[in-house]
N, C-alpha and C positions, 0 to 999 in steps of 0.2 A: 147717161144723158142721151137723148135722141140725136141721131146723126142727120136725119132728114126731116125738114119741117113740113107740117101740114096745116091747112087753114082750120082754126078752131072756132071762130065765129066771124060774123060779117064785120068788115072794117067800118061800115057806116054806123052800126050800133055802138061800136067802141068810140067813134068820133063824137056821136051825140052825147055820150056820157061825159065828155070833156067840156062841153059847152062851147066848142069852137065852131060848130056847124054854121051859124049865121055869118061869122066873120070870114070863114073860108068861102062861103057862097059869094060874098061881096068881092072877094079877091079873085074869083074864078076868071073874071074878064081880063085881069091883068096877065100879061105874058111873063113867064119866067125868063130870066136872062139867058142868053145863048152862051152856055159853058162848054160847048163842043160835044162831039158824038160820044165821048167816053165818060160823060157825067150823066148818071141816071138820077133824076129827081122823082122821088116817090111821094105821091099825095095819098093821104089815108082814104080818100074816096075811090081810089083805083081798085079794081077787082083783085082780091088777094091772090087768086090762082095765077093771074097774068103777071103780077109782080114777082111771085115766087118762081115762075118759069124764067123770067129775066135774070133774077139773082142766081139761079142754078146754072144758067147758061154761062154767066160770067165766071162762076166758080169752076166750071168744067174747063174753061179756057185757061184759068190761072192757077189751078191746084198744083201742077207740076212745073210751071213756067218760071223756073229759077232765074233765068237770065233774059226773059222776054223784053221787048220794047213796048209791049202793051201796058197801058196804065188805065185804071178805072177809079172813079169816085162815085159812091152810092150815097145820096143825100136824102134824108127822110124829113119831110115837112112835119110840123107839129100835129099831134093827134096820136091815135093808137094804130099800130100795124101788126097784123097777125101773120108773121113771116119767120122763116129760119134764115139767118144770115151767116153763111159759112164763108170765111174770109181767106182768100188765097193770096198768092204773090201779087205785089204791086196793086193792091186794092185797099181803098180807104172807105170805111162806112162811118157816117157821121150824122148826128141829128142837127136840125136847123133851128132849134129853140134857143131861147136865151138861157134856160136852165135845163139840165138833163131830163127832169120829169115832164117837160113839155112834149117830148117825143118818147112814146112808150112802145117797146117791142114786146109783144106777147109771144115769145118764142125764145130761141137761142141766138146769141151773137158770139161766134166762136171761131177758133183756129184749131185745126186738127193736123195730125201727122200720118193719116192713113196712107198717103202716097209713099211714105218711107217706113211702113210697118211700125209706126209709133215713134220713130226717131225724129225729134224736132230740132236737131242740131243745126239745120240749115233753113228753118222756117223764118226767113228774114222778110223785111220790106213789105209791111202791111200795117194797118192801124185801125183802131176804132175810137170814137170819142163822142161825148155829149149825148148819151142815150141812157134811158132807164130801161133795164132789161128784166123781164118777168117770166122766166121759163116755168112751165107747169110743174116740172120735177124739181125746181129750185136748185138745179145743178147746171153749171156752164164750164167751158174749157177755153183756155187761152194758152195753147201749147206752142210756144214760140222761142226764138233765140233773139239775136240783136235786131235793132231797127224795126221794132214791132210794138209801138206804144199803145198802152191801154190807158186812156185819158178821160177824165171828166165823166166817168161812168157811174151809174147807180145800179148795182146788181142785187136783185131780191133773191138771194140764195148763196150757195157756195161756189168758189171758183177754183178749178184745177189748173195748174200751170204746166202740166206735162201730159203726155199721151202714152205713157208706159215705157218708152225708150228714153235715151238721154236728151236733155234740153239745156240750152246755154243762154238764158235771157239775162236780164230783161228789165223792163221799165214800166212802172205804174205811177200815175200822179193825179191828184185832185179827184180821187174816186171814193165812193162809199160802197163797201161790200158788206151786205147785211150779215152774211154767214161767215164761214171760215175759208181762208185762202190756204190751199194745200199745194205746197211747192213741189212735192214729188221728187223727180229726178233733176230739177233745176240745179245747176252748178252754182249759180249766183243770181241775185235779184236785188233791184233797188226800188223801194217804194217811198214816195215823197208826198207830203201834204195831203194825207188821206185819212179815212176812217174805216177800220175793219172790225168784223166780229171776232176774229181770232186768226191765228197763223199756225199751221202745222208743217213741219218738214224743214230740212236744211242739208246742205252738203259742204260748200266751201266758204261762201261769203254772202250773207244776207244782211242788207243795210236798210234801216228805216229812219227817215228824217221827217219830223213833224207829223207822225202818224198816230192817231188815236187808236188804241187797241193793240199796238205793237208789243211783241215780247220784250222783256228787259234785256239789257246787254249781258251776254254770257260768253262772248268770244274768248277762247276758240272752240269751246265745246258746250253746247252747240254754237256755231259761228254766227251769232246774232250780235249786231251792233246797232244801238238805238240812240238817236240824237233827239232830244225833246222837241226842239223847234227848228225851223228853217230861218236863217237870219234875214234873208230878203229874196223875193222871187216875184216875177210877173208871169202869169199863166199865158199859154199860147193863145194868140188871136184865133177867132173861129167865125165861120160864116153863119148868118142867121136870116130868117125871114119872119116878119111880123104877121099878126092875124089879118092885117090890111093888105098883105102881099108886098110889103116894102123890104127889099133885100139890103143887108149891111154886113160889115165885118165888125165884130165886137172886139175891142182891145182892152183886156183887163188892166186895172191899175196895179202899180207896184205895191206889194205888201211886205211888211216886216214882222219878224218874230212869229212865223206862221206855224200853226198846228191845226190839222184837220183840213177840210175842203174849203174852197172859196165860195161855194154857192148854197150851203145849207142854212145860212142865217139870213137869207133873203137875196135880193138882186145884188150881185157883186158890183163893186165900184169899177168904173172904166168908162169908155166912150164908144159909141157906135158910129162907124164911118159909113155913110151911104155908099152902095155899090157903084153908083154913077161917078164916084170920085176915084174909081179904080180903072186902070187899063186892064181889060180882060184879054190876056195873051193866049194865043193858040200856037201849037208847035211850029207852024210855018212862018211865024212872025220873026223878022230879022232883029238882031241886037240893036241895029240903028233905030228901028221903029220903036222898040221897047224903051231904049234910052231917051229918045225924044219925048216920050210920054212921061218918064220919070223926071226929066229936066223941067217939064212943064208943070210939075206939081202933082201928078197922078201917083196914087199907090198902085201896086201891081198884084194881080191875081193870075197865077200861072195854072192853066187848065191842064189836065193829064196829057202826058206825051214827052217826047224828047226834044229839047231845045239845043240846036247846034250853034255854038258860039265861037266865032273866029275873033271876036273881041269881047271884053267883059261887059256884063251889065253893071251900070254905075249908079250907085245910090248916093245922092249928093245932098238931100234935104233932110233936116231933122224930122223925126216922127214918122218917116216913111214905113209903110207896112208892105212886105213882100211875102205873100202867102201862096203856097203850092197846094193843089188838090191832086189826090191820087198819086202821091209821090212824083210829081212833075220833076223832070230830070234835066239838069244843065250839063251838057257835054262840051268840055273845052276842046277846041280844035286849033291846029296850027300853032301850038305852044302858047295859047292865050290863057290868061286868067279867066275864071268863070264869072266872078263877081268881085267888085271893089266897092267898099263902103267908106265914105269920107268920115273924118273925125267929128261927127255930129251926134247929138243925143237922141235917145228915144226911138231908134230904129228897131223894127221887129222883122226878123228873117225866120220863116217857119215852114216846115212841111216839104222839104226839098231833098232830093238826092243829087249829088254833084259828082260827075264822072270825069276821070282823066282821059284825055285823048292820046292817040299814038305818039304824037310829037310832044316832047317833055314840056310841061308848064312849070314856071318857077314857083308858083303858088296857085291854088285853085280858088280859095276865097280869102280875101284880105280885108280885115276889119280895122279901118284907120290906117294911115300911112305910117311908116317907121318914124319914130320920133314924135308921135302924136302926144299932145299935152293937155287936151281939153278935160275939164272936170265935169263928168256926167253923173255924179253921185246922186243927184236928184231925179235923173231920168235916164237910167242905163239902157244900153242896147241889149236886145234879147236875141239869142240864137236858140230856137226850139225845134226839136225833131229835125235836126240838120245832119244828114248822112253823106259820107264820102266813099268813093270806090275807085281804087287803082287796079285795073285789070279785072279779070273774071269774065265779063260779057265779051270783051275784046281786049286787045293789048292797050295798056294805059301807062303813062309815065308822068310823074310829078315829083319835084323836089320836096314840096311841103303841101299838105292838103289845106290846112287852116292856119292862118297867122293872125293873131289878135294883138294889135298894136294900141288900140284905144284903151283908155282906163274905164273901170266900172262896168265891164261887160258881164252879162249873165248868160251862161250856157245851161240849157235844160234839155238834156238827152242828145248826146252827140255820139254817133258811131263812125269812126274814121278807120277805114279798112283797106289795106293792101291785100288783094285776093290771095288766099292760100289754095284755091281751087278755081276751076273755070267751068265753062259751059260743056257739060258732058255730051249733050246732044249735038253740039257744034264741033265736037272733036277736040275740045280744049280743056279737058278735065284737069290737067296738071299745069301749074304755073311755075316757070323757071326763074332762078335768081336774077338773071339779067334780062328777062323778057319784059316784065312789067315792073319797072323800078320806081319805088316810092321810098324816098330817103327818110323824111320825118313825117309823122302824122300831124302833130299839133305843136306850134310854137306860140308861147304867150310872152309878149314883151310888155303889155300894159299892166298897170298896177290895179289892185283891188278887183281882180277878175274872180268870179265865183262860178263853179261848174257843178251841176247836179247830174249824176249818171253819165260818166265819161268812159267810153269804150274805144280803145285804140289798139290796133292789131297788125302784126306781121311786117312792119316797116324795117328797112335795112339798117337804119341807124337809130337814133333816139326815137322811141315811140312818142314821148311827150317831153318837150324842153321848156322849162318855165323860168323866164328871166325877170318877170315882174315881181314887185313886192306885194305882200299881203294877199297872195293867192289862196284860194280855198277850193278843195275838191271833196265832194261828198259822193263816194263810191267810184272806184276805178277798176276796170276789167281789161286785162291785156294778155293776149297770147303773143309770144315772141315769134319771129319768122320761122317757118318750118324749114326753109330751103337754103340757109347758108351752106355753101359747099365744103367749107373747112373753117377751122379756127383762124387761120391766117386771113381769110376773107371777112371775118367777123370780129374785128378788133377796133376799139377806139384808142388808137395809138398804142401805148404799152398795156392798156387795160383789156382784159379778155371780155369781148362783147360790148354791146351798147346798152346802157341802163334803159329799163322800160319807162322809168319816170325820173327825169333829171331836173333837179332844182339847181340853178346856176350858183356858182361859188360866192357871188357877191350878195345874194339874197339874205336878208336878216329875219324876215317873218314869212312863214308859210305853214299851211295846215292841210292835211289830207287824211280822210277817215274812210276805212273800209276798202282795202286795196287787195286785189288778187292778180298775181303775175304768174304765167304758166309757160313752161318750156316744152317744146315738142320738136326737137331738132332731128327731123326724120332723115335729112340728107347726110348728116354726120352726127350720130348720137354722142360722140366724144366731146362735142363742143361744150364749153363752160362759159356762163355769164357770171362775171365777178360779183355784181350786186344788182338786185332787182331795182332798187331805188338808190340813187346817188344824190346827196344833199349836203349843204354846209353843216358843220358840227357846232351849231349855235342854239341857245335856248329857245329862240323864237321860231325855229323850224321844227315842226312836230308831225308825227305820223301815228295813227292808231289803227289797230286791227289789220295787220298785214299778213297775207298768205302767199306762199310760193308752192308750186307743184311741178314736179317732173312728170309729164303726161306719158301715156303709152307704156306705163310700167317702168319708166325711167329713161326716156329718150332725151338725154341732155341733163345738164347740171346747172342749178343756180346756187352759187357758192354762199351768198349771204342775202339777207332780206333788205336791210338798210345799211349802206356803207359796209362796215365789217361786222355788223351785228347779226346774230342768228346763224343757225346751222344750215348746212347745204341740203337743198332738195335734190335728190340724186337717186339712182337705182338703189333699191333697198331701203330708202327713207324718202319716199316721194313727196310727202307733204310737210311743210314747216310753217310755223306761225310766230308772230311777234305781236304782243299786246300793244306796246307803245314804244316810241322812240322820241327822244333819248330814252334809253332802256331803264325802266324801273321795275320790270317784272321778268319773267322767264320766257324764253322761246322753247318751242317743242317741235 
C-alpha cells in the first residue's frame, strides 16, 4: 500500500460524475457552521493539492503525539476526494453524507505505525467513519490498538489490521469490506454488524457479532467466536450536510436482531436533528454556559479540544444527543464528576474522551442516579465510542470511571483505561501504583445493560463490577494492572487479587461472550490472581470463549478462568482457555 497520497485526477471531474455539482453550487453561498479552528471541512471543489498539504500537516503534528492536547476533526463533504488520509493521534476523519457512498475517497484512509517501527501497541485515540474508500491498489491499513474505531466504512479492497509489529485492537462496526480483513499480529479484535469478504488471521480472541462473511466459531483453535446476530443496537449519531447545505446530526433508530450493516438496504431509519438545535461548544466554554444550554433543551456538539470541568455537565432531558468531534475531551477538575445523566430515555453520548484530574473524583460519568427505576426498554440510552483515561498525560485520580445505574443502557465501544505508561516526552513514562489511582473501571447497577466491545484495563480493584440483572457483554479485553507492588497490596480480602470481571453474588442471569484477561505483573511477577472472572454458580450466569494469558513469558499467574474452573496461566503454561461456563467442555 502506498504510504503517501498523490492527486490522481481533478476533484471537479469526480464531483461532476456524482451529479452533485448543481446542488453544491446552490449551497456555496451558505456559510458552514463555525466548528472552531481544529475542524477542517473539505469540499470536493477545493484544489486537491491544497487539501493534501493540510492533511499532511495535521498528520505530521499528530503522528507521534501520544499525549498531546491537540485535537482535530477532518470532515469531508459529499462528493469525490482524491486524497490520502493518514490518521494520527487524536484525529477523526469522517464523511458528511447520509450514506458512506455519498463521500468517496479515491485514495487511502489509513493508520500506520511507522513512528514505532511497525509496533501499533499504542496507536490509540483516533477514528474514521462514514466514508467509501477506493484505493487504486485495493489495499488499506488500520494498524491500531484501543480507542480507534473503524465505523460505517465501505472499503473497496482488503484491510490489514497491523503494520508488522504487535497490535492490540480493536473495534469495527457497521462496515462493508469488499475484500479480506487480515488481522496479522492483532491480539484480539471485535467486529459488529458488518459485512466482510473474508477474514484471515488470529491470535487470542477474535469475536464477530452479526457479521456477514465471518468465520464459523472454532474457539480456541483458531480463537474465533461468532454470534449470528446482535440482539439490539443503535448506531452512533453522526454529522451530515445535505446537498442544499443544511447541517444536521442523524440519530439512527434502534434495531433488533441485527446482521450486516445498517445502510446497504437503503436509507436507515432514524431522525435528523438540525444543527441549529445544538449548542456548539468550544473549549473555552464554561460548564455553567453548557449546562444552561442543555437545560434550555439544546443538544450538545463538542468541538475538538479540552474542556475543563470543575462541575459536571448535566443531561436532564430525554433524547438529548451529546456528540464529540475529534475526540473532544472532558477533564474533571477539583474532584468533580465530568458528566451526570438523569434517569431519562433515549440519550446518546458519543465520541468523547473523559480524563481524570489530579484531585480524586468519585465517578467520572454517571448514567442515572443510584436506585434508578425507569423502564427505557423502548428507547435505551446509548454510550458509543466513549473512552476514559486515569493518568498518562498527567496525574489523574478517580474511584470509578463509569457507573451505569439506569436500566436498558447500550454500550458500543468503551475503553476504560488506567494508564500503564505516561508521557515519555514529558518525563512521565512510568506510572506508579499510588500516583494515578483508579479503583474500578466500570460499575453496572442497572438491569438489562448490553455492551459491545468492552475494554477495561489496569485498575487497582475490580476492572468491571456488574450488579445488575440480565447483563450482556459481547467481547471483553482486560489487562490487569502492571504495578501492584506486592501480593499484600493486591488482595480482595482473603482472595488473591481482584477479578477482572466480577458478577455480584445476587445476580441470577448474566451472559458474556469472547473474553480475554491478561496478567503482566511487572512490579512483582510472583503475584497471583485467583480467578479472572468471579460469578455466581447458577445456571443463568454463563460465559463463552474465555482466554487467560500470562504475558511477558510468564510475569504473574492467573490461577483460574472462571471461579475455580480452568488451569492456571503461569510461567511455562502462559495461555489457557475455557470454551464455556458452567463447564461442559475441556479447558486447555
